[in-house]
N, C-alpha and C positions, 0 to 999 in steps of 0.2 A: 464311569462313563467313558473317559479317554481311552481306557484299556480296550473297550469294545471297538472303538474306532480303529485302533491299530490292528486288532485281530481281523476286522473286516478288510482292512487294507492289505494285510498279509494274505488273507484268503483269496482276494481278488488277484493279487500278484501270482499266487500259485495257480489259479485258474488260467490266467493269461499265459504263463509259462507252459502249462500243459497243452493249451490250445496251439501254441507255436510248435511244440514238439510233435503234435499230431500232424500239423501242416508239413513239418520236415519229413516225417515218415511217408506221408502221401507223395510228397515231391520225390523222395528217394526211390519210391516204387514207380516213379514216372507216370503218375496218374494225371499230371498236368505239367505245362511248361513254365518258363520264367514269367510270362505275362500274367498267367493265372496265379502263379506264386505271389507276385506283387499285389494283385487284387486281394487275395486271401489275407496277406499280411496287413494290408491297409484297412481291412474291415474286421480284423480280429479284435476281440475284447481287450481293452487295456485298463490298467488300474485307474480308478477315479478318486480324486482328481488325478489327471495324468501326471506321473512323476517325470520331471523334466529330463533326467538322465535316461529314463526308459524311452521317452519320445525321441530324444536325440539319437539313441542307438538304433531305433527303428527307422528313423530318417536316414541315418548313415547306411543301413542295410539297403534301403530302397535306392539310394544313390549308387551304391556299389553294384546292385543288380542292373540299374540303367547302364552303367559303364560296361558291364559284361555284355549286355544285350546289344549295345551299339558299337563297341570297339573291339570285341573279341571274335575269333572264328566261331561259327555256329557249332562246330564239332566239339568245342570245349565249353560251351555254355553250361551244360548240365553239371559238370564237375566243379567248375568255378562257382556257380550259384550254390551248389551244395556246400562247398567249403565256406562261403560267406554266411550261409544260414547257420551252419554249425558253430562258426565263430560268434555269431550273434547270440545263439542260445547259451554258449559257454560264458559269455559276458553277463548273462542274467542270473546265473547261479553263483 
């Protein structure tokens, strides 16, 4: 029985990572801006129960996007946000 729990947890983590990768591709294709990126990240499926390190990384990304949005030149928003998103994804794998 415990083995099934860990397989389900691993499967959910894989689904979550895939969902975040899809969000990255769509943002990279400029389908939406930073505000929409934040909204999609905050409503994306996350492992249940939430893994604290996963939640912390997601919160750190949200904080970084806020800083970019309100303290950086608009011309650099896209590239800075993309860099932050790619760093977040790299930290998950």
